[in-house]
Steps between C-alpha positions, in 0.01 A plus 500: 500500500173325421473152365241417240313177526545295187185448301443148382564464126247328285537356157260363244579238245519653149272375222804526266358814342578823685238685301226261626643520855467874483140479377570679170263457207596251227791345696580228240531754227722722712727207590526401132587861411769505772653176375503622139654832602771315689588310183519826304723651770734200492530509120575875494762459774659188343542680170638810670248724323458857605142603559483711187631204289246267661228756431583501133480118492174491694344801320453697818658814650781482747289603801277199440803272489607656828160411650536142373846475648350595838229232461231759430309318227159636590459706181569197278270208426607143513484491121725805473757345739503188283557723191803652681636145556466412139666827401789394726532175298303273728233240410194522718296183536155485654381158605147427616427170673247358746578530873422269787438796728179705537668791317788494256819704539720712280876438487806636318779257426825657388 
């Protein structure tokens, strides 16, 4: 029986945006889409909607609802995701204000 030497583990501090940490293009937009998609998922689950029912409410086909439920929002714009939230009876508020940092940030408050 051979014994493997343990390799030292390394870790890097997260920026708070996994998309930026992975070096993906447009990380702020991708994080916003993920947060909006999570809200859509929670609303559909909370209401106990079947995917076909949710599709009728959102105006999309069931396979697209299935993709949303698996956090696959890539095909949808931020604007379209906000439209889905309003179709589900939610108000969407966009606030723009100055920041003290070099760059501003995008947040979703539910």
